[in-house]
N, C-alpha and C positions, 0 to 999 in steps of 0.2 A: 431449668438449670441456670438460666440467665436472668429471667424476670423474677424479681423479689416476690411477687404475688404467686407465681407458679411454684417457686421453691417453698413458700409457706404452706401451700395446699398439700404438696407431696410430703412435706415434713409432718404435717398433722396426720396424714394417712399412715405414715410409718410409726409414729408415736402411738397411735391407737392400736396398731397391729402388734407392737412390741412392748406394750405397757408392762408386762410381767418381767421381761428381760432388761428393759431400760426404764426403771421406775422414775428416774429423773428426766426422762425424755431425752431428746438429742441435745447435747450440750455444745455450745460454741466456745471451745477452749481458745484462749488467747494464744498468740504466737509464742509467747514466753512459756506458757504452760505446755504447749506442744514440744518445744525445745527441751523442757525439763524431762518429759517422758522419753524423748528420743535419745538424748545424749547423757542423761544421768540415770534415770530409773532402768533404762534398757541397756546401759553401757556394758554390763557383764552378762547379758542374757545369752550370748553365744560365745563359744570358745574359738580359738584361732582356726579351727577346722569347719566352723559354721554350724556346729552341733549345739542344740539348746541345752543350757546348763541347769535350768530350773523351770518350774511351771509359773504361769502368770498369776498374779493375785487377782481377786475379784475386781478390784478397782482398775487394774491394768487391762483385764479382759473387757470391761465395759468401755474403756478408752479406745481400744483397738476397734471394737465393733462400731463405736460412735464415729470414728474417723472414716471407716470404710463406707458407712451408710450416708453420713452427712456430706462427706467428700464426693460421693457419687451424685447426689441430687443437687448440690449447690456448687457451681463452678467457682464463685467468688471465694467461698470458704476454702476450697482445695487450692486455688491459685495463690492466695495470700500466704498459705503455710507450706506449700509443696512445689510451686513452680520456680525453677532455678534458671537464671539467665546469666550471660556474660555482662559484666559491668565495666564500661569504659575501656574495654579491650584489655583488661589487666586483672580481673578478679571475677569470682562468681558470687551471686547473691540472689535475693528474692526479687521476683517480678514486681512485687508491691513495695512502696506505694506506686500506683499507676500514674502515668502522665495524664494531664487533663484531657488530652486528645484520646487516650485509651479509655478513660472514663466515659467520654462521649460515645465512642464506638460501642462499648459494652452496653451502654444504656439503649442505643439504637437496636442492638441485637436482642436485648431483653424486650423491647417494645414490639419488635417483629414476632418474637416467640409468643408473647401474650396475646397479640391481636389474632394470630393464627389459631391458637388454642381456643380462644373465645369464639371464633367464627367456625370452629371445627373444620378448619382448612385441611385438606389432605396432605399438604406439603409442610416441610419444616422450615428452618431458618436459611434463607438464601439471600445474600446481600452482595451488592457491588459497591466497593468503596473506592471513590475517587479522592485522592489525598494530596496534600503537600508533602514535602520531603521530611524524613526523619521524625515521624510522629508515632512510631511504635506500633503501627498496624500489623506488621509481620510478626513481631514478637508476641503480640496478643493473640493473633490467629493461630500460631503454632502452639501456644499455651492451651488454647481452647481445644485444639485437635489432640494434644497430649492428654488433657483431662478426660476427653471422651474415650480415647482408646485404652487408657490405663485403668479406667474404672468401670468399663462396660464390656460385656462379652459379645463376640460375633460381629464386631464392627470392622468393615473393610474401608480403609482410609487411604487417601492419596495426598502427598505433599509434592507440589510441582512449581517450577518457575520457568523463566524464558530459556536459560542456558544451564548446562549441568553444574557449573561452578556455583551459581546462585541457588540451585536446588540442593546441592551438597551443604551449603551454608545453612539453609532452613532445616535440613535433616539433622545437622549437627546441633541446632538449637533444640530440636525435639529430643535428641539423645541426652542432652545435658539434664533435662528434667527427669528422664528415665533413670539415669545413672545416679541421681541424687535422691531418689525416693527412699523412704524408710522401709524396712523389711515388711511391715504390716500392710503396705500398699503396693508393694512390688509384685507384679504378675510374673508367673513363670515364663521365661523366654524359651520358646521351642526352637527357633531359628533366628539367627541374626547375621545378616550380610552387610558388611560395611558400606555405607552410602548407597544402599539399594533397597533393602526391606527388612522388616522385623515381624516375626510371627510369634504369637503368645499361645500358651496352653488354653487360654480362655476362648480361642477361636478367632480372636481379633488379629488383624494383619494391617501393617502400615507399609504402603508402597511409596516409592520415590521416583520422580520422573521430571523430564524437562521438554520444552517445546521442540528443541533440536535433537533430542535423544530418544533412543528406543528403551531407555531404562523405565522401570516402573511396571513392566509387564510381569505377570505371574510366571515364574520360572517353571513351575510344575506343568504348565500348559502352553508355554511360549511356542509360537510357530511363526511362519513368514507373515501372516496377517496380523496376529496379535502383537507382535513386536515391531511392526513396521513403523517407520517415522511418520508422524501425523496421525497415529491411531492411539493416542494416549487414552487409556481407560477402556478401550475396546476389549470385549471378552470378560469383563468383570461386572459385578454389581457393587457399587460404592454407596456409602451413606454419609461419609465425612470427607470433605475435600477442601483443601486450601490451595489457591492458585495465586501466584505473585508475579509482579512485573508484566501484567497482561499486555500492556501497550507495546511491548517490544518482542512479543512472540512472533516468530517468523511465519508460522502457519496457524493462525488462530481459528481458522474455519474448522479445525479438528475438534474444537470445543463444542460446536454445534453438531457435527456429524458423528463423532466418536465418544466424546466424554459425557456430554449431557444425557444422552440416552442411557448411559451406564449408571447415572446417579438416581437412586431410587426416589420416587415420589412417596414420601413417608413423613409423618410428624417428627420422626427421630433424625431426619436428614439435617446436616449442617454443611452448607456450601458457601464459601466466601471467596470472592475474587477481588483483588486489590491492586491498585497501580496509580502512578501519576499519569498525567495526560501526555501523549506523544503523538501529535498530528490530529487532523480532523478530516471530515469529508465522508462521502458515501462509501468509499473504499477502505475506510479506517475502521477495523472491527471494534476496538475499544470505544471509540467515539460513538459508533452506532449503538453498541450495547448500552452505553451510559444513557443515551437519549431514550432508549426503550425503558430502561429501569427507572429513570427519572419520571417518565410519564405513566408508569404503572402498566406497561405493555410487555414486560419481561417476567420471567419466572422469579427473578431477583428484585429486591428492593434497593433503590439507589440511596447511598449514604455519602455525602460530601464532607470531608474533614479539612477545613482551611488551616493555614499556618497559624492564625491568631487563636485557634482553639487551644494552643499550648502557650499560655501567657507567661509561664516561668522560663521558657527556653529562648524564645525569640524576643529579646528585650535588651536594651542598652540604656544606661543613664544618660538622659538628654542634657546637654549643656544649658545653663540658665538662660543664655541669650539666644538659644536656638528657636527658630520658627519653621514649621513644616512648609515645604514647597507646595506649589499648586497641584503637582502630580500626586504628592503624598496625601493632601487633603481630599482630592478626588477619590483616591484609593480607599481612604477611610470612610468616605461617604458611601461608596459601593458596598463595603463590608457591612456598614450599619443598616443599609437598606435590604441587602440580600442574605446576610449572615443568619438572621433569626430563623429563617426557614430550616436551616440545617443544624443550628446550635440549640434551637428550641428555647431561646432566651434572648433578651435584648443584647445587642452587640455594640460596644463602645471601646474603640481601641485607645489604650492609654498613651500618654505622651512618650513614654519609654519604648512602647511597641512601635509607634510611628517613627521614632528616631532610628530604631534598629532597621526598619523597613527602608527608610530613605538612605541611610548610610550604606547598607548592603546593596541596595539597588544601584547606587552611584558607583560602588566598587565593581560590580558585575558589568555595568555599562562601559566603564573605562577599559575592561578587558574584552569587550566585544561579546559579552554573554548576557545581554539584556533580555533577549527572547527566552533563553533558558530560565533566567530568574523569574520572569513574569509568568511562565507556565507552571513553575514549581511553587510559587508563593502568590497565588491569585487571591482576589477578593471574593470571587464566587466561581462556580463550576464553569460558566461560560467563558470567563477570562482565562481559565486554565487551558481550554482548548483554543482560544483565540490566537495565541502566540506560538503554540507548539507546531513544529513541522513547517514553519513559514519559510517560503523561498525568500531570497535576499533581494528581489526586485524592488521591494519597498522595505525600508529598514524597520526593525522593531520599534525604534524610537518614534518614527513617523506614525506607525500604526497605533502606538500607545497614545500619542497626542490626539490623533483623530478620535479615538475611543473616549478619551478623557474629556474632550471638548464637545463631543456630540450632545445634542439636545434631545430630549424625549419627543416622540411623535405626538402631536396635539390632535391632528385630524388627517383624513385621507380624502382625496378627490379622485373620482374615476373619470378618465378622459376617453371618450368614444370617438372613433372615426366618423367623419361627417356623413358618410353613406349610411351608417347605422342609425344616426340621429334622424336623418331625413326619411329613412325607410320606416320609422316607427310612427304610427298614427293612433290616437286614442280610439277606443272601441266605438264611441259614438259617431266617429267620422268615417269608420270603415265602410 
């Protein structure tokens, strides 16, 4: 659904099976052609009471079947034509074109899917996304969840965040795509509870919950244990889950004890956790989870999305006579050295990107928000955690200078106590 190679294989299988029904094969209708069908050809297909006024033509029948099939196996095709988002807080429109950062996230998801299919891995796509601010990770994740639940049957899905307000916001994003679907993709809604859950006649259900809330439990079987705070997901079997703002969950241990056991180990599973960095250390759940994912010791694959992945957003025209400061040059060097691991391409920050970074950093520093800026716009994943949750015994500015001016380790010398040295004798002298 996310890897172009996997989509191509499934498309070929469908075209072989439906050769008589779709002699042209599956067609990638352009967005304009889709709009023509939706808003012109189908404009008078239903009367004001929702009753069909005429039969579909053979061409229209083929179009509807095409959209249902191709939209099901190809997330990109579906999202470009049918994912609806809020734009700039004042209008609705298409999710596409994606941000550069979203393209990177989707590419990583596709890579994980392809690798696991090729290896015949028993699990599906499970990713932990450590991100900078405002890179569209939540919008993309909700869109993927909407695609899966709106085009597949018997999917149990969960959208959740740290607090109910944020979870409500994500659920609203999901409902926006649902409410703007055309009739030929709209599943029959069996039950819909505002800001809580949606059940479809297909057997698919979408639950809603938050770290601090009992919401998200199945009302048909809710009891003192199932609905208890800290038991998100308990009592269910889930296959599609989106968790947001993980770093600020008040009781993240429930992810290990209640939620993860509820998420099926299946090639069809999609589980995404995404958050900025907030604190570090052995008692910080998100920091520990990230280290495990990064080193390949977690069920999830670690994906870091830096601020410079979005080249069109974080940029300002640099004055002709401007030269970057030493701190800015050091930051650029760290990005160029460590960024390729996550970007899968060479990283070279432009002059305008560097000017945005230096100007914004200076503004935040003047407001006493340097630590917050450094954790949310880091050069690499380690820098993201380096400054988050810092006590003010040592100022973030001093920490930054120490880090920027630190030299790499050239060699190490082991120093032994004298008694250990004198106690050792070569075997020939024993």
